[in-house]
N, C-alpha and C positions, 0 to 999 in steps of 0.2 A: 076442197073436193066436193063438198055437199052441193054447192051451187052448180058445179059442172054436171053432177048427176041429175039435178033437177032440169037443167037445160037440155040434157041428152039422156033421158031415162033408159034408153036401150043399152047403155053401158053399165047399168046397175045389175050386177049378177046376183042380187038377192042376199048378200051377206058374206058367205064363206069364200068367195072368189074375188080377188083384187084385180086380176088382169086376164086377158085372153090373148094369146099369141098364136099366130098361124105361121108355120114354117114348112118349106119344102126341103126335104132331106134332113140330115143331121150333121153335127160337127164331129169330125174325125180327130179332133184335138182334145186331149184330156183337160177338163175344166170343172170349175164350180160355178154355179149361177149366183154370183155375188149380190145381185139385187134382190134375191129371194129372202124371205124370212127363214131363219134356221129351223123353226118349229112348224112350218106349213108345207104340206106336200105339194109338189108340182105334178100335174096329171098330163100324161101323154096319151092322146087318142090317135091311133094309127089308121090312116086311110090310104088306099092305093093298091098297087099290085107289084110286088118286088120279091127278090130273094136276097138274103144277107141282111145287113143293116141292124144287127143285134145291138141292144142297149148294153154297154159294157161298164162295169164298175170294178176298176182295177184294185181298189182298196179291199174288196171282198173276193177278188179273183173269180168273178162270174160274168157270163154273157147271157143276157135274157133275150130270147127270140120274141119279137113283137110282130104280130100279124094283123092284117086289116080287121078292124072291128074291136080289137082289144084295147084296154085302157091299162096304163102302167102308172102307178103312183110312186114318187121318189122324193126324198129330201135332197133336192138338187143343190142346195147350198152346203150340205153336210158331206155328201158322198161325191167324190170326184167321178166323172163319167164322160163317156164319148160314144159315138156310134161307129160300129164296124162298117167297112165298106159295103155298099150294095153291089151284089154280084150280077144281078140282072133285074130288069124292070124299070 
């Protein structure tokens, strides 16, 4: 990995981050992010304009509304999660 970072320094996140993923929409299927480390938070940064699409954690029985400009941190390998359907946008 070290050689890769030297040849492409723009992917070096400065230490605490190991990956950056960009995704449109969310998964409506309950899942765990198996490739994540159990002890490291995944950060979700919301952009766009929509209604619905709450971040759902059935283990805890909660739905978290996430709006543009907000950041959500979650242990995505520990807590099963999914996105509720987007109702508009």
